[in-house]
C-alpha positions in Angstrom: -153.8 -13.0 -34.8 -151.9 -14.5 -37.7 -152.6 -14.3 -41.4 -156.3 -13.5 -41.2 -158.4 -11.0 -43.1 -160.6 -9.5 -40.4 -161.1 -9.3 -36.7 -163.5 -11.4 -34.7 -164.8 -10.7 -31.2 -162.8 -13.6 -29.7 -159.6 -12.6 -31.5 -159.9 -9.0 -30.4 -160.6 -10.1 -26.8 -157.6 -12.4 -26.8 -155.2 -9.8 -28.1 -156.4 -7.0 -25.8 -156.8 -9.2 -22.8 -160.5 -8.3 -22.1 -163.7 -10.3 -22.1 -165.5 -10.8 -25.4 -168.6 -9.0 -24.0 -166.4 -5.9 -23.4 -165.3 -6.0 -27.0 -168.9 -6.3 -28.2 -170.0 -3.4 -26.0 -167.2 -1.2 -27.4 -167.9 -2.2 -31.0 -171.6 -1.6 -30.8 -171.6 2.2 -30.3 -168.9 2.6 -32.9 -171.0 0.7 -35.4 -168.3 -1.8 -36.1 -169.1 -5.3 -37.4 -165.9 -6.8 -38.9 -167.6 -10.2 -39.5 -170.1 -8.7 -41.9 -169.3 -8.0 -45.6 -171.3 -6.7 -48.5 -170.3 -6.9 -52.1 -170.7 -3.9 -54.4 -169.2 -2.5 -57.6 -169.1 1.3 -58.2 -169.8 2.2 -61.8 -166.9 4.0 -63.6 -169.0 4.8 -66.7 -168.1 8.4 -67.7 -171.8 8.8 -68.8 -173.2 7.4 -65.6 -175.4 10.3 -64.7 -176.9 10.7 -68.2 -177.6 7.0 -68.5 -179.3 6.8 -65.1 -181.6 9.7 -65.9 -182.4 8.3 -69.3 -183.3 4.8 -67.9 -185.2 6.1 -64.9 -187.0 8.6 -67.0 -188.4 5.8 -69.1 -189.7 4.1 -65.9 -191.2 7.2 -64.4 -192.6 8.9 -67.4 -192.7 6.6 -70.5 -193.2 8.2 -73.9 -196.7 8.3 -75.3 -197.7 5.7 -77.9 -194.7 3.6 -76.9 -193.9 0.3 -75.2 -191.0 0.2 -72.7 -189.3 -3.2 -72.4 -186.6 -4.3 -70.0 -184.6 -7.0 -71.8 -181.9 -9.4 -70.6 -180.9 -13.0 -70.5 -179.9 -15.3 -67.6 -177.1 -17.2 -69.1 -176.3 -20.9 -68.5 -178.8 -22.0 -65.9 -177.6 -25.5 -64.9 -179.9 -28.5 -65.1 -179.2 -30.0 -61.7 -180.6 -33.3 -60.4 -179.8 -34.2 -56.8 -178.3 -37.6 -56.1 -180.9 -38.4 -53.5 -184.4 -37.1 -52.8 -184.6 -34.3 -50.2 -186.3 -34.6 -46.9 -189.4 -32.5 -46.3 -189.6 -29.8 -43.7 -191.1 -30.7 -40.3 -191.3 -29.2 -36.8 -187.9 -28.3 -35.6 -186.1 -29.3 -38.9 -185.7 -27.4 -42.2 -186.1 -29.1 -45.5 -182.9 -30.8 -46.8 -181.2 -31.5 -50.1 -178.0 -33.2 -51.0 -174.8 -31.1 -51.4 -173.9 -33.0 -54.6 -175.7 -33.2 -57.9 -175.8 -34.5 -61.4 -175.4 -31.8 -64.1 -177.5 -32.4 -67.2 -176.6 -29.4 -69.3 -177.5 -25.7 -69.4 -180.1 -23.4 -70.8 -180.3 -19.6 -71.2 -183.7 -17.9 -70.8 -184.2 -14.6 -72.5 -186.9 -12.3 -71.1 -188.5 -8.9 -72.0 -190.5 -7.3 -69.2 -193.2 -4.8 -70.2 -192.8 -2.0 -67.7 -196.3 -0.7 -68.2 -198.3 -3.9 -67.5 -195.7 -6.3 -66.0 -196.1 -9.0 -68.5 -193.0 -10.9 -69.6 -192.1 -12.4 -73.0 -189.7 -15.2 -72.6 -187.8 -17.9 -74.6 -185.2 -20.5 -73.6 -182.2 -21.0 -75.9 -179.1 -23.2 -75.7 -176.6 -20.3 -76.0 -176.4 -16.6 -75.5 -174.6 -15.2 -78.6 -175.7 -12.3 -80.7 -177.5 -14.9 -83.0 -179.8 -16.0 -80.1 -180.4 -12.4 -79.1 -181.4 -11.3 -82.6 -183.7 -14.3 -82.8 -185.3 -13.2 -79.5 -185.8 -9.7 -80.9 -187.6 -11.3 -83.9 -189.8 -13.1 -81.3 -190.7 -9.8 -79.6 -191.4 -7.8 -82.8 -194.7 -9.3 -83.8 -196.0 -9.2 -80.2 -195.7 -5.4 -80.0 -198.8 -3.7 -81.5 -198.3 -2.0 -84.8 -197.8 1.7 -84.6 -196.1 1.6 -81.2 -192.6 2.7 -80.6 -190.4 0.3 -78.7 -187.9 1.5 -76.2 -185.6 -1.3 -74.9 -183.6 -1.0 -71.7 -180.7 -3.5 -71.6 -177.2 -3.9 -70.2 -173.8 -3.7 -71.9 -173.3 -7.4 -72.8 -171.3 -7.7 -76.0 -174.0 -9.6 -77.9 -176.4 -6.6 -77.4 -173.9 -4.3 -79.3 -172.8 -6.7 -82.0 -172.7 -5.2 -85.5 -175.4 -7.6 -86.8 -177.7 -6.5 -83.9 -177.0 -2.9 -84.8 -177.9 -3.7 -88.4 -181.1 -5.3 -87.3 -181.9 -2.2 -85.3 -181.3 0.0 -88.4 -183.9 -2.2 -90.3 -186.5 -1.6 -87.5 -186.6 2.2 -87.0 -189.3 2.0 -84.3 -186.9 0.3 -82.0 -184.5 2.3 -79.7 -181.9 0.8 -77.3 -181.1 2.4 -74.0 -178.1 1.0 -72.3 -177.6 1.0 -68.5 -174.3 2.3 -67.1 -171.5 -0.3 -66.8 -171.6 -2.2 -63.5 -175.1 -1.0 -62.9 -177.2 -3.7 -64.5 -179.7 -3.7 -61.6 -181.2 -0.6 -63.2 -182.6 -3.2 -65.7 -186.0 -4.0 -64.2 -186.1 -7.5 -65.6 -183.4 -8.5 -63.2 -186.1 -8.6 -60.5 -188.1 -11.1 -62.5 -185.0 -13.3 -62.9 -184.3 -13.1 -59.1 -187.9 -14.3 -58.4 -187.5 -17.1 -60.9 -184.3 -18.3 -59.3 -185.4 -18.1 -55.7 -189.0 -19.4 -56.1 -188.6 -22.0 -58.8 -185.0 -23.0 -59.7 -182.9 -22.8 -56.5 -184.5 -25.8 -54.8 -185.7 -27.6 -57.9 -184.6 -31.0 -59.1 -184.5 -31.4 -62.9 -183.8 -34.8 -64.6 -183.3 -33.3 -68.1 -183.0 -30.1 -70.0 -186.6 -30.5 -71.2 -187.8 -30.6 -67.5 -186.0 -27.4 -66.7 -187.3 -25.5 -69.7 -190.8 -26.7 -69.1 -190.6 -25.5 -65.5 -189.4 -22.1 -66.6 -192.2 -21.8 -69.2 -194.8 -22.8 -66.6 -193.5 -20.1 -64.2 -193.6 -17.6 -67.0 -197.2 -18.5 -67.8 -198.3 -18.3 -64.2 -196.5 -14.9 -63.9 -198.4 -13.5 -66.9 -201.8 -14.6 -65.4 -201.4 -12.0 -62.6 -198.8 -9.4 -63.8 -198.1 -6.2 -61.8 -196.8 -3.0 -63.5 -193.2 -2.1 -62.6 -193.1 1.0 -60.3 -189.8 2.8 -59.9 -189.5 4.8 -56.6 -185.8 5.8 -56.3 -184.8 9.4 -57.0 -182.1 9.4 -59.8 -180.4 12.4 -58.1 -180.0 10.3 -55.0 -178.3 7.5 -57.0 -176.0 9.9 -58.7 -175.1 11.7 -55.4 -174.4 8.3 -53.8 -172.1 7.4 -56.6 -170.2 10.6 -56.3 -169.7 9.9 -52.6 -168.5 6.5 -53.5 -165.9 7.9 -55.9 -164.6 10.2 -53.0 -164.4 7.2 -50.6 -162.5 5.0 -53.1 -160.1 7.8 -54.0 -159.4 8.3 -50.3 -158.7 4.7 -49.7 -155.3 3.4 -50.8 -156.6 0.0 -51.7 -154.0 -1.0 -54.2 -151.0 -3.1 -52.9 -147.9 -1.1 -52.5 -144.7 -2.4 -54.1 -142.5 -4.1 -51.5 -139.7 -2.0 -50.0 -136.2 -3.5 -49.4 -136.9 -3.6 -45.6 -140.5 -3.7 -44.3 -141.2 -3.7 -40.6 -144.5 -5.1 -39.5 -146.0 -5.2 -36.0 -146.7 -8.7 -34.8 -150.2 -9.5 -33.7 -149.1 -10.3 -30.1 -147.5 -6.9 -29.8 -144.4 -8.3 -28.3 -141.9 -7.3 -31.0 -141.5 -6.4 -34.6 -140.2 -8.5 -37.4 -138.2 -7.2 -40.4 -138.7 -8.9 -43.7 -135.4 -8.3 -45.4 -136.4 -9.5 -48.9 -139.3 -7.1 -48.9 -141.9 -9.8 -49.5 -144.5 -11.7 -47.6 -145.5 -15.3 -48.1 -149.2 -14.6 -48.3 -148.9 -12.0 -51.1 -147.8 -8.4 -51.7 -146.4 -6.3 -48.9 -148.2 -3.3 -47.3 -146.5 -0.4 -45.6 -147.6 0.2 -42.0 -150.4 2.8 -41.9 -152.0 4.8 -39.1 -154.8 3.0 -37.3 -158.3 4.5 -37.7 -159.5 6.6 -34.8 -162.3 4.1 -34.0 -159.7 1.3 -33.5 -157.4 3.6 -31.4 -160.3 4.5 -29.2 -161.0 0.8 -28.6 -157.4 0.3 -27.5 -157.6 3.3 -25.2 -160.9 2.2 -23.7 -159.6 -1.2 -23.0 -156.3 0.1 -21.6 -154.2 -1.9 -24.0 -152.2 -0.8 -27.0 -151.4 -4.4 -27.9 -151.1 -4.8 -31.6 -151.8 -1.1 -32.1 -148.6 0.5 -31.0 -147.7 4.1 -31.8 -150.6 4.4 -34.2 -149.4 1.4 -36.3 -150.9 -2.0 -36.8 -150.4 -5.0 -39.1 -151.7 -5.5 -42.6 -154.3 -8.1 -41.5 -155.8 -5.7 -38.9 -155.9 -2.9 -41.5 -157.6 -5.1 -44.0 -160.2 -6.3 -41.5 -161.3 -2.9 -40.2 -161.1 -1.3 -43.6 -163.8 -3.8 -44.8 -166.0 -2.9 -41.8 -165.5 0.8 -42.2 -166.2 0.7 -45.9 -169.3 -1.3 -45.2 -170.5 1.4 -42.8 -169.4 4.5 -44.7 -170.7 3.2 -48.0 -174.3 4.0 -47.2 -176.1 3.4 -50.4 -173.4 3.6 -53.0 -173.1 1.2 -55.8 -173.4 3.0 -59.0 -177.2 2.5 -59.1 -177.0 -1.1 -58.1 -177.7 -0.4 -54.5 -180.9 1.4 -55.3 -183.4 -1.4 -55.6 -186.1 -0.9 -58.1 -189.5 -0.6 -56.6 
């Protein structure tokens, strides 16, 4: 199979000497899909459970006489102008746009989503330092009715915790910051607004200047506030926490870190014909891996097809191990992701 990262149906069929349809029939009941890959990041925040319950509690049961705001920024949106006009969609053909573009600068929109009524306060700025964040807080302050407490949900970006921001917070006692767990920024409800802004207005847009992009963002913001919808949280925080705990167990059981090369490392060739000893203990493509036992699902495939091929005596090469490990983690992960896999609403 060579230096590849995962199995394909054709590659497995070639190695095992069976038809590709046979490989697919065997993969299907085992739930294997090596060609698929999902990204995730499991939060390692030691206060993960407490922060999840704190943030979700604000969504489900906000305090009386208070406003709950989800605040974040989408940094450095590029002002992209395509080199040629795109062709419109027609029967049998999707709309088109050129692969290359002209970059005319960047802008950073800040947004504060009011969880109770769904309205958004927004402002575009050139940079995303603590100065701009503090300026945005000053923009929000007069728009919140007097006498209301302000609970702000935000991620762990450095500008949100700058000493000058903390000093601003001390001067405004009605404000309280609630930080999401690290690597779990999707608990921040305003991320959903930014996703819609990107997919519905920016992704296919053509902007000739920075002013054009900022005007488009402001128009979308105005249209959104004409028909806002309250944010509704539906996921059980205990389910998120339990999924994260399962994720910790899975990661701890997988030896995913490269093993230091040994003086002599034997690897099984993909054609199964013979083994090759790398005397210097290294591989050209990167760090070495010790041979490991093949998972039961892969051994059953070899048994069902009547071929041991590259899986001999319970051992297989590093490329095979990496490929199936990805598919197994995709299937076994379930809903883990430190809160990020639980989609708000």
